[in-house]
Every structure is written in C-alpha cells, then in structure tokens.
N, CA, C and O of each residue as an XYZ file, in Angstrom:
744
protein
N      62.591     72.514    -33.561
C      62.376     73.334    -32.528
C      62.876     74.656    -33.104
O      63.666     74.779    -34.041
N      62.361     75.512    -32.479
C      62.717     77.207    -32.995
C      63.514     77.610    -31.943
O      63.617     77.063    -30.845
N      64.283     78.978    -32.500
C      64.794     79.782    -31.606
C      64.602     81.092    -31.550
O      63.989     81.597    -32.490
N      65.006     81.835    -30.604
C      64.599     83.324    -30.741
C      65.864     84.164    -30.401
O      66.488     83.943    -29.363
N      66.252     85.161    -31.313
C      67.412     86.200    -30.837
C      66.661     87.353    -30.276
O      65.799     88.034    -30.833
N      67.168     87.455    -29.009
C      66.697     88.531    -28.351
C      67.760     89.726    -28.311
O      68.956     89.435    -28.338
N      67.275     91.328    -28.235
C      68.060     92.116    -28.341
C      68.666     92.314    -27.191
O      67.962     92.176    -26.191
N      69.786     92.602    -27.043
C      70.729     92.932    -25.555
C      71.483     94.416    -25.770
O      71.324     95.098    -26.782
N      72.066     94.674    -24.989
C      72.229     96.122    -24.828
C      71.552     97.427    -24.351
O      70.683     97.480    -23.480
N      72.084     98.515    -25.064
C      71.242     99.835    -24.220
C      69.969     99.881    -24.818
O      69.017    100.357    -24.199
N      69.837     99.375    -26.114
C      68.428     99.655    -26.928
C      67.520     98.351    -26.522
O      66.525     98.107    -27.204
N      67.846     97.551    -25.462
C      66.950     96.707    -25.212
C      66.576     96.958    -23.705
O      67.261     97.040    -22.685
N      64.783     97.078    -24.036
C      64.052     97.192    -22.698
C      62.883     95.930    -22.641
O      62.953     94.987    -23.429
N      62.254     95.992    -22.040
C      61.403     94.794    -21.524
C      60.252     94.901    -22.408
O      59.692     93.839    -22.679
N      59.845     95.844    -22.850
C      58.570     95.618    -23.764
C      58.975     95.417    -24.998
O      58.101     95.083    -25.799
N      60.195     95.540    -25.427
C      60.827     94.888    -26.704
C      61.014     93.738    -26.657
O      60.867     93.106    -27.703
N      61.345     93.148    -25.632
C      61.814     91.899    -25.588
C      60.338     90.762    -25.483
O      60.105     89.746    -26.138
N      59.513     91.441    -24.369
C      58.316     90.515    -24.415
C      57.371     90.854    -25.749
O      56.492     90.031    -26.003
N      57.477     91.786    -26.438
C      56.646     92.087    -27.810
C      57.301     90.991    -28.877
O      56.688     90.528    -29.839
N      58.511     90.708    -28.554
C      59.407     89.657    -29.517
C      59.017     88.556    -29.248
O      58.926     87.736    -30.162
N      58.652     88.184    -27.861
C      58.560     86.966    -27.171
C      57.018     86.596    -27.771
O      56.741     85.451    -28.130
N      56.222     87.522    -27.820
C      54.575     87.279    -28.169
C      54.675     87.138    -29.822
O      53.842     86.375    -30.310
N      55.353     87.614    -30.500
C      55.499     87.470    -32.175
C      55.912     86.233    -32.361
O      55.631     85.608    -33.383
N      56.668     85.716    -31.333
C      57.957     84.526    -31.671
C      56.607     83.409    -31.530
O      56.174     82.723    -32.455
N      56.180     83.431    -30.379
C      54.955     82.389    -29.634
C      53.838     82.095    -31.048
O      53.597     80.999    -31.555
N      53.271     83.474    -31.466
C      52.567     83.407    -32.488
C      52.653     82.781    -33.610
O      51.829     82.101    -34.221
N      54.237     83.204    -33.937
C      54.947     82.503    -35.330
C      55.124     81.115    -35.251
O      54.996     80.474    -36.294
N      55.391     80.541    -34.224
C      55.785     79.109    -34.232
C      54.506     78.280    -33.745
O      54.628     77.095    -33.437
N      53.302     78.928    -33.687
C      52.274     77.863    -33.698
C      51.944     77.855    -35.031
O      51.836     78.811    -35.798
N      51.712     76.036    -35.341
C      50.777     75.708    -36.817
C      49.412     76.070    -36.928
O      48.564     76.074    -36.036
N      49.272     76.428    -38.333
C      48.069     76.812    -38.527
C      47.214     78.275    -38.194
O      46.046     78.528    -38.490
N      48.274     79.199    -37.427
C      47.535     80.810    -37.309
C      48.202     81.225    -38.217
O      49.304     80.873    -38.639
N      47.299     82.233    -38.619
C      47.987     83.654    -39.545
C      48.196     84.512    -38.943
O      47.430     84.811    -38.027
N      49.244     85.200    -39.201
C      49.767     86.163    -38.406
C      50.423     87.364    -38.968
O      51.478     87.369    -39.603
N      49.590     88.513    -38.628
C      49.818     89.762    -38.999
C      50.837     90.524    -38.043
O      50.356     90.918    -36.980
N      52.169     90.779    -38.281
C      52.833     90.883    -36.986
C      52.452     92.528    -36.716
O      52.218     92.720    -35.523
N      52.379     93.308    -37.252
C      52.106     94.642    -36.960
C      50.451     94.451    -35.598
O      50.274     94.789    -34.428
N      49.659     93.781    -36.594
C      48.204     94.072    -35.915
C      48.167     93.341    -34.706
O      47.713     93.728    -33.628
N      48.802     91.998    -35.039
C      48.681     91.005    -33.858
C      49.317     91.489    -32.739
O      48.717     91.647    -31.676
N      50.563     91.755    -32.902
C      51.342     92.365    -31.639
C      50.823     93.436    -31.241
O      50.996     93.508    -30.024
N      50.058     94.656    -31.784
C      49.336     95.701    -31.158
C      48.051     95.270    -30.304
O      47.679     96.021    -29.402
N      47.421     94.177    -30.543
C      46.653     93.746    -29.986
C      47.032     93.099    -28.931
O      46.429     93.507    -27.939
N      47.716     92.325    -28.727
C      48.500     91.645    -27.940
C      48.804     92.724    -26.860
O      48.457     92.471    -25.706
N      49.364     93.792    -27.108
C      49.977     94.786    -25.882
C      48.709     95.448    -25.644
O      48.671     95.812    -24.469
N      47.627     95.761    -26.296
C      46.559     96.312    -25.985
C      45.820     95.645    -24.771
O      45.770     96.110    -23.632
N      45.470     94.919    -25.045
C      44.657     93.908    -24.360
C      45.335     92.879    -23.182
O      44.678     92.330    -22.297
N      46.640     92.763    -23.358
C      47.403     91.753    -22.574
C      47.637     90.632    -23.395
O      48.760     90.431    -23.859
N      46.541     89.767    -23.655
C      47.297     88.792    -24.301
C      46.020     87.982    -25.017
O      44.950     87.852    -24.421
N      46.239     87.473    -26.303
C      44.941     87.250    -27.163
C      43.747     86.556    -26.146
O      42.613     86.683    -26.608
N      43.802     86.084    -25.278
C      42.754     85.365    -24.692
C      42.066     85.844    -23.608
O      40.958     85.463    -23.233
N      42.805     86.754    -23.079
C      42.526     87.998    -21.813
C      43.888     88.441    -21.218
O      44.950     88.052    -21.705
N      43.826     89.203    -20.232
C      44.739     89.818    -19.394
C      45.767     88.979    -19.365
O      45.560     87.771    -19.247
N      47.371     89.624    -19.497
C      48.580     88.541    -19.472
C      48.938     88.604    -17.946
O      48.958     89.628    -17.263
N      49.211     87.355    -17.543
C      49.591     87.034    -16.297
C      51.191     87.125    -16.132
O      51.980     86.382    -16.716
N      51.548     88.184    -15.217
C      53.271     87.986    -15.280
C      53.339     87.363    -14.011
O      52.987     87.986    -13.010
N      53.832     85.986    -13.933
C      54.154     85.266    -12.530
C      55.634     85.664    -12.133
O      56.606     85.763    -12.881
N      55.550     85.890    -10.617
C      56.567     86.359     -9.951
C      56.933     85.168     -9.336
O      55.933     84.622     -8.870
N      58.151     84.421     -9.106
C      58.584     83.150     -8.336
C      59.053     83.868     -7.032
O      60.002     84.651     -7.087
N      58.529     83.664     -6.090
C      59.229     83.960     -4.733
C      60.495     83.161     -4.518
O      60.625     81.941     -4.610
N      61.353     84.021     -4.232
C      62.853     83.052     -4.061
C      63.394     83.604     -2.711
O      63.612     82.708     -1.895
N      63.675     84.914     -2.267
C      63.746     85.370     -1.287
C      63.474     86.864     -1.153
O      63.435     87.405     -2.258
N      63.260     87.755     -0.046
C      62.933     88.792     -0.157
C      63.196     89.698     -0.875
O      62.340     90.158     -1.630
N      64.779     90.309     -0.806
C      65.373     91.475     -1.893
C      65.337     91.099     -3.172
O      65.383     91.935     -4.074
N      65.225     89.405     -3.466
C      65.425     89.310     -4.784
C      63.799     89.545     -5.298
O      63.631     90.042     -6.411
N      62.731     89.212     -4.545
C      61.570     88.979     -4.890
C      60.710     90.515     -5.011
O      59.631     90.711     -5.570
N      61.420     91.320     -4.423
C      61.124     92.830     -4.445
C      61.706     92.906     -5.667
O      60.780     93.236     -6.408
N      62.672     92.798     -6.305
C      63.465     93.526     -7.202
C      62.740     92.474     -8.540
O      63.071     92.826     -9.672
N      62.032     91.547     -8.468
C      61.262     90.937     -9.685
C      59.968     91.074     -9.519
O      59.194     90.414    -10.212
N      59.459     92.075     -8.439
C      58.393     92.619     -8.556
C      58.021     93.669     -9.274
O      56.990     93.857     -9.920
N      59.296     94.583     -9.043
C      59.271     95.621     -9.737
C      59.360     95.849    -11.146
O      58.947     96.839    -11.750
N      60.101     94.559    -11.748
C      60.193     94.272    -12.765
C      58.980     93.693    -13.538
O      58.582     93.910    -14.683
N      58.478     92.818    -12.464
C      56.946     92.300    -13.245
C      56.008     93.556    -13.450
O      55.228     93.490    -14.399
N      55.994     94.958    -12.483
C      55.292     95.752    -12.541
C      55.496     96.347    -13.475
O      54.464     96.822    -13.950
N      56.497     96.599    -14.078
C      56.808     97.846    -15.248
C      56.495     96.925    -16.448
O      56.226     97.537    -17.482
N      56.472     95.296    -16.533
C      55.956     94.855    -17.639
C      54.480     94.772    -17.608
O      53.879     94.963    -18.665
N      53.889     94.536    -16.633
C      52.347     94.259    -16.351
C      51.742     95.715    -16.945
O      50.972     95.846    -17.896
N      52.152     96.460    -16.344
C      52.324     97.975    -16.983
C      51.802     98.147    -18.408
O      50.716     98.187    -18.985
N      53.351     98.246    -18.749
C      53.487     98.193    -20.314
C      52.548     97.341    -21.075
O      52.215     97.773    -22.179
N      51.979     96.023    -20.621
C      51.379     95.058    -21.404
C      49.667     95.207    -20.901
O      48.818     94.630    -21.581
N      49.394     95.739    -20.095
C      47.859     95.995    -19.357
C      47.560     94.441    -18.693
O      46.450     93.913    -18.753
N      48.688     93.845    -18.087
C      48.482     92.631    -17.504
C      48.472     92.591    -16.227
O      48.197     93.705    -15.782
N      48.667     91.724    -15.324
C      48.352     91.576    -13.919
C      49.750     90.838    -13.422
O      50.551     90.398    -14.247
N      49.925     90.762    -12.255
C      50.900     90.271    -11.326
C      50.344     88.818    -10.620
O      49.230     88.697    -10.109
N      51.173     87.955    -10.692
C      50.857     86.489    -10.004
C      51.897     86.322     -9.167
O      52.939     85.878     -9.649
N      51.840     86.615     -7.859
C      52.893     86.039     -6.818
C      52.896     84.748     -6.736
O      51.868     84.448     -6.128
N      53.406     83.929     -6.974
C      53.385     82.257     -6.914
C      54.761     82.205     -5.724
O      55.955     82.384     -5.965
N      54.116     81.904     -4.438
C      54.978     81.203     -3.262
C      54.939     79.919     -2.623
O      54.444     79.858     -1.498
N      55.426     78.796     -3.218
C      55.661     77.917     -2.698
C      56.095     77.535     -1.429
O      57.102     78.147     -1.073
N      55.714     76.819     -0.727
C      56.045     76.461      0.543
C      56.117     75.128      0.858
O      55.246     74.318      1.174
N      57.483     75.026      0.697
C      57.733     73.479      1.172
C      57.548     72.883      2.634
O      58.216     73.432      3.511
N      56.895     72.046      2.928
C      56.809     71.426      4.119
C      57.221     69.915      4.296
O      56.816     69.044      3.525
N      58.037     69.670      5.342
C      59.240     68.543      5.418
C      58.284     67.238      5.517
O      57.064     67.231      5.678
N      58.888     66.479      5.421
C      58.215     65.004      5.171
C      57.594     64.801      6.853
O      56.405     64.685      7.149
N      58.395     64.799      7.508
C      57.789     64.583      8.953
C      56.163     65.041      9.268
O      55.258     64.405      9.810
N      56.191     66.373      8.713
C      55.071     66.918      9.161
C      53.914     66.566      7.856
O      54.279     66.283      6.715
N      52.306     66.660      8.343
C      51.539     66.340      7.279
C      51.744     67.605      6.534
O      52.192     68.691      6.901
N      51.249     67.133      5.262
C      51.489     68.290      4.436
C      50.431     69.661      4.500
O      50.828     70.698      3.968
N      49.267     69.639      5.070
C      48.533     70.575      5.549
C      48.800     71.098      6.819
O      48.038     71.930      7.311
N      49.997     70.621      7.519
C      50.547     71.347      9.050
C      51.905     71.941      8.627
O      52.829     71.326      9.159
N      52.328     73.012      7.784
C      53.695     73.727      7.883
C      54.062     74.102      9.141
O      53.357     74.426     10.097
N      55.518     74.004      9.008
C      56.222     74.588     10.008
C      55.752     76.243     10.355
O      55.858     76.679     11.501
N      55.446     76.735      9.695
C      55.046     78.425      9.709
C      53.469     78.548      9.505
O      53.117     77.989      8.466
N      52.655     79.006     10.069
C      51.355     79.008      9.866
C      50.839     79.818      8.341
O      51.139     80.925      7.895
N      50.210     79.054      7.960
C      49.697     79.860      6.310
C      49.306     81.136      6.360
O      49.574     82.057      5.589
N      48.416     81.114      7.676
C      47.827     82.836      7.470
C      49.225     84.069      7.638
O      49.392     85.088      6.969
N      49.972     83.598      8.621
C      51.204     84.530      8.842
C      51.823     84.422      7.516
O      52.032     85.570      7.125
N      52.244     83.488      6.572
C      52.704     83.529      5.276
C      52.084     83.929      4.468
O      52.856     84.282      3.576
N      50.592     84.204      4.055
C      49.856     84.789      3.159
C      49.843     86.376      3.837
O      49.973     87.218      2.949
N      49.717     86.951      5.183
C      50.132     88.252      5.124
C      51.453     88.663      4.923
O      51.590     89.796      4.463
N      52.258     88.139      5.112
C      53.826     88.171      4.631
C      53.747     88.469      3.137
O      54.156     89.516      2.635
N      53.245     87.569      2.542
C      53.488     87.828      1.140
C      52.463     88.751      0.523
O      52.886     89.355     -0.463
N      51.473     88.950      0.801
C      50.424     90.016      0.411
C      51.272     91.505      0.702
O      51.317     92.445     -0.092
N      51.996     91.444      2.205
C      52.572     92.708      2.410
C      53.631     93.087      1.082
O      53.657     94.054      0.321
N      54.285     92.134      1.163
C      55.471     91.979      0.017
C      55.236     92.453     -1.252
O      55.974     93.227     -1.861
N      54.013     91.898     -1.720
C      53.708     92.269     -3.121
C      52.925     93.497     -3.241
O      52.510     93.870     -4.339
N      52.663     94.260     -1.958
C      52.039     95.698     -1.917
C      53.320     96.751     -1.843
O      53.311     97.942     -2.153
N      54.295     96.048     -1.395
C      55.724     96.877     -1.466
C      56.247     97.158     -2.787
O      56.567     98.210     -3.341
N      56.252     95.696     -3.221
C      56.783     95.714     -4.684
C      56.391     96.246     -5.808
O      57.180     96.661     -6.657
N      54.983     96.285     -5.927
C      54.410     96.992     -6.963
C      53.911     98.291     -6.572
O      53.036     98.910     -7.179
N      54.602     98.733     -5.366
C      53.649     99.935     -5.334
C      53.875    101.372     -5.910
O      53.252    102.368     -5.542
N      55.060    101.333     -7.067
C      55.259    102.525     -7.979
C      54.260    102.621     -8.874
O      54.058    103.713     -9.405
N      53.301    101.274     -9.266
C      52.942    101.313    -10.536
C      51.837    100.552     -9.899
O      52.205     99.418     -9.593
N      50.334    100.869     -9.537
C      49.344    100.394     -9.394
C      48.906     98.881    -10.363
O      48.488     99.149    -11.489
N      48.952     97.859    -10.127
C      48.841     96.594    -10.756
C      47.964     95.879    -10.159
O      48.074     96.007     -8.940
N      47.092     95.141    -10.485
C      46.225     93.904     -9.741
C      47.390     92.656     -9.809
O      47.866     92.020    -10.750
N      47.645     92.626     -8.079
C      48.380     91.543     -7.699
C      47.730     90.625     -7.144
O      46.998     90.957     -6.212
N      47.793     89.295     -7.514
C      47.322     88.201     -6.621
C      48.178     87.179     -6.072
O      48.776     86.445     -6.858
N      48.329     87.020     -4.720
C      49.308     86.097     -4.293
C      48.782     84.766     -3.932
O      47.761     84.608     -3.263
N      49.726     83.543     -4.533
C      49.212     82.123     -4.500
C      49.938     81.441     -4.111
O      50.950     81.256     -4.788
N      49.751     80.612     -2.610
C      50.437     79.748     -2.046
C      50.305     78.507     -2.153
O      49.126     78.151     -2.144
N      51.106     77.640     -2.258
C      50.542     76.583     -2.364
C      51.760     75.391     -1.583
O      52.929     75.309     -1.960
N      51.271     74.714     -0.671
C      52.159     73.933      0.130
C      52.336     72.694     -0.479
O      51.483     71.947     -0.959
N      53.621     72.555     -0.400
C      54.401     71.131     -1.331
C      55.247     70.711     -0.606
O      55.646     71.189      0.456
N      55.663     69.514     -1.299
C      56.928     68.638     -0.641
C      58.103     68.767     -1.432
O      59.188     68.511     -0.910
N      58.017     69.248     -3.013
C      59.135     69.532     -3.770
C      58.378     71.026     -4.621
O      57.275     71.116     -5.160
N      59.325     71.922     -4.487
C      59.227     73.017     -4.827
C      58.999     72.974     -6.616
O      58.003     73.310     -7.257
N      60.078     72.531     -7.018
C      60.046     72.566     -8.429
C      58.815     72.031     -9.153
O      58.241     72.531    -10.121
N      58.514     70.871     -8.464
C      57.134     69.948     -8.975
C      56.000     70.616     -9.028
O      55.205     70.443     -9.952
N      55.704     71.786     -7.659
C      54.823     72.023     -7.610
C      54.687     73.353     -8.473
O      53.610     73.379     -9.069
N      55.328     74.238     -8.654
C      55.819     75.334     -9.681
C      55.499     74.753    -10.828
O      54.449     75.133    -11.348
N      56.233     73.784    -11.462
C      55.510     73.410    -12.843
C      54.189     72.973    -13.134
O      53.724     73.105    -14.266
N      53.527     72.447    -12.169
C      52.212     71.981    -12.022
C      51.089     73.409    -12.060
O      50.060     73.543    -12.722
N      51.616     74.181    -11.274
C      50.686     75.591    -10.966
C      50.796     76.545    -12.249
O      49.828     77.276    -12.454
N      51.812     76.604    -13.076
C      51.661     77.382    -14.095
C      51.034     77.088    -15.517
O      51.173     76.015    -16.103
N      50.494     77.917    -15.884
C      49.607     77.288    -17.227
C      50.822     77.418    -18.245
O      51.984     77.763    -18.030
N      50.030     76.936    -19.715
C      51.376     76.731    -20.654
C      51.813     78.124    -21.183
O      51.050     79.047    -21.469
N      53.058     78.123    -21.259
C      53.750     79.031    -21.835
C      53.313     80.529    -20.879
O      52.611     81.473    -21.243
N      53.842     80.365    -19.891
C      53.704     81.593    -18.581
C      55.110     82.540    -19.103
O      56.088     82.263    -19.797
N      54.774     83.455    -18.574
C      55.800     84.748    -18.383
C      56.167     84.749    -17.259
O      55.367     85.379    -16.567
N      57.238     84.239    -16.530
C      57.794     83.937    -15.348
C      58.983     84.908    -15.078
O      60.029     84.852    -15.724
N      58.771     85.716    -14.177
C      60.023     86.907    -13.552
C      60.517     86.231    -12.116
O      59.785     86.319    -11.130
N      61.633     85.641    -12.062
C      62.436     85.499    -11.005
C      63.767     85.884    -10.488
O      64.598     86.133    -11.361
N      64.087     85.971     -9.454
C      65.444     86.766     -9.146
C      66.297     85.682     -9.086
O      65.867     84.578     -8.750
N      67.460     85.866     -9.372
C      68.739     84.819     -9.159
C      69.949     85.628     -9.071
O      70.176     86.631     -9.747
N      70.791     85.057     -8.088
C      71.939     85.841     -7.757
C      73.264     85.407     -8.757
O      73.577     84.269     -9.105
N      73.852     86.545     -9.057
C      75.069     86.099     -9.937
C      76.079     85.166     -9.293
O      76.468     85.385     -8.145
N      76.573     83.993    -10.094
C      77.132     83.111     -9.399
C      77.744     82.127    -10.971
O      77.140     81.810    -11.996
N      78.947     81.926    -10.591
C      79.708     80.715    -11.461
C      78.981     79.604    -11.455
O      78.554     79.167    -12.523
N      78.710     78.945    -10.222
C      78.349     78.131    -10.075
C      77.076     77.978     -9.976
O      76.549     78.887     -9.334
N      76.039     76.809    -10.539
C      74.844     76.860    -10.492
C      73.764     76.870     -9.362
O      73.812     75.885     -8.626
N      72.888     77.711     -9.112
C      71.928     77.962     -8.118
C      70.400     77.273     -8.450
O      69.924     77.040     -9.562
N      69.799     77.030     -7.123
C      68.818     76.468     -7.273
C      67.554     77.262     -8.343
O      66.695     76.684     -9.009
N      67.794     78.699     -8.226
C      67.039     79.629     -9.107
C      67.475     79.283    -10.683
O      66.695     79.022    -11.600
N      68.397     79.326    -10.724
C      68.873     78.620    -12.231
C      68.178     77.524    -12.482
O      67.221     77.602    -13.252
N      68.442     76.589    -12.026
C      68.231     75.248    -12.036
C      66.499     75.065    -12.741
O      65.990     74.361    -13.613
N      66.039     76.097    -11.826
C      64.513     75.958    -12.118
C      63.858     76.554    -13.166
O      62.879     76.122    -13.775
N      64.740     78.045    -13.413
C      64.774     78.707    -14.278
C      64.886     77.690    -16.044
O      64.177     77.746    -17.049
N      65.896     77.008    -15.762
C      66.397     76.029    -17.255
C      64.944     75.253    -17.432
O      64.264     75.287    -18.457
N      64.567     74.443    -16.035
C      63.489     73.474    -16.176
C      62.282     74.035    -16.943
O      61.888     73.514    -17.986
N      61.669     75.189    -16.352
C      61.020     76.095    -16.978
C      60.986     76.298    -18.365
O      60.038     76.047    -19.110
N      62.057     76.757    -18.660
C      62.322     76.986    -20.242
C      61.906     75.552    -21.210
O      61.192     75.469    -22.209
N      62.549     74.672    -20.579
C      62.562     73.130    -21.424
C      60.783     72.814    -21.305
O      60.242     71.931    -21.970
N      60.121     73.613    -20.444
C      58.593     73.259    -20.714
C      57.835     74.338    -21.311
O      56.627     74.505    -21.140
N      58.563     75.038    -21.992
C      58.188     76.060    -22.841
C      57.611     77.457    -22.278
O      56.886     78.252    -22.875
N      58.064     77.532    -21.123
C      57.725     78.876    -20.316
C      58.701     80.057    -20.906
O      59.705     79.833    -21.582
N      58.355     80.996    -20.632
C      59.556     82.386    -20.974
C      59.618     82.980    -19.655
O      58.653     83.491    -19.087
N      61.248     82.859    -19.013
C      61.689     83.241    -17.851
C      62.631     84.286    -18.192
O      63.536     84.222    -19.024
N      62.283     85.333    -17.388
C      63.064     86.483    -16.993
C      64.012     86.368    -15.834
O      63.353     86.331    -14.795
N      65.136     86.306    -15.636
C      65.981     86.518    -14.561
C      66.413     87.828    -14.195
O      66.957     88.551    -15.030
N      66.219     88.194    -13.021
C      66.667     89.499    -12.461
C      67.972     89.283    -11.388
O      68.105     88.392    -10.548
N      68.655     90.123    -11.627
C      69.930     90.170    -10.732
C      69.511     90.380     -9.430
O      69.025     91.487     -9.197
N      69.607     89.344     -8.260
C      69.388     89.854     -6.972
C      70.593     89.634     -6.363
O      70.976     88.497     -6.089
N      71.532     91.104     -6.013
C      72.366     91.291     -5.543
C      72.211     90.849     -3.867
O      71.168     91.143     -3.284
N      73.029     90.316     -3.334
C      72.537     90.201     -1.887
C      73.822     91.121     -1.061
O      74.916     91.317     -1.590
N      73.513     91.539      0.084
C      74.519     92.108      0.883
C      75.163     91.305      1.277
O      74.768     90.146      1.152
N      76.333     91.556      1.873
C      77.260     90.424      2.319
C      77.766     90.743      3.579
O      78.542     89.974      4.146
C-alpha cells in the first residue's frame, strides 16, 4: 500500500494536487516506465493517457453540487477534461425500480439546468448521468470506472456524514476524492 502526501496551505492549488495524484498513480503501477516531466505534461495536455479525463461530480444537494461543479469546471479546464455529473436517484422498496416518486424526465431537466449553471463561467463538456437505484453507495461504486477523480460536496461537521462515509468508501476502492466544503445557510 502506497501513500501520497499532498500540499496544503496557500501554495496548493487544484492543478498541483491533481498533477501529483496523476504522477503518483503512474509511479505506483508495476511494469510502467515513467518520466516525471514528460508523462505529467502529456497527461495534462490530453487530459488522461487513454483519452480525456472525466471529472465526476457526485450530486449531494443543490448548493453543494453547484460548488462542486465550479471546482470540477476549474479542474477540467486546467486538465483539458470533461465533467460527468452523477446523480443517483434512490427509489424506495414499495415502488418498482423503474417508477420513481419523481419523474425521470423532470429530474433529468433539473440536473441539466444545474450542470449548465455550475459550469457556466468556463465552458466545459458536461454530461448528466442519472441512475435509478435502491442503494446510492452501491450504485455509485458500480457506475464509476477504475481510479476515477470524484468531486463532491460535504458539510463541515465533527460527526460523520453520509457524504464523508461515501468518500471514505470510494477512497478504499482506489478512487481519488476531492471534498468541497458546502456551507449551508441556517
């Protein structure tokens, strides 16, 4: 098991952190030859060695997701990537899985409007993916590819929150999670 020390403080920005994550990911893969400057530069120019980098934004709530979308837009802009807004919709057990309480078309329009508002300052290719599920965490883990870059909002709290628990699960599965502070008005 390897670890990664990330910079913090006034000198740390998102581009530096993501560059370090990408370099660490490439160094930790066995059997790969890695030239730090050249490979990191290629990754930043093309987004990802195999294609454009997907920055996945997890829907939590509207204000938090807007903040996460702004962070993801900055990341995607700096890394020539695209944004993927993942919005799991939990359907209660008494209802059939294909018949949620709120219509799928309504939620799709809602999330597309949210994605357009969140990435408006920087024009980034943004896709909205909704999935109907019974368990949000299991659906998210199944939907993500390997070693995904996930941005999600979580409120500050001493107590554990559902968002922080999901972030912990995703990190254990090998994903890179960036938590954005979502200050909720009281």
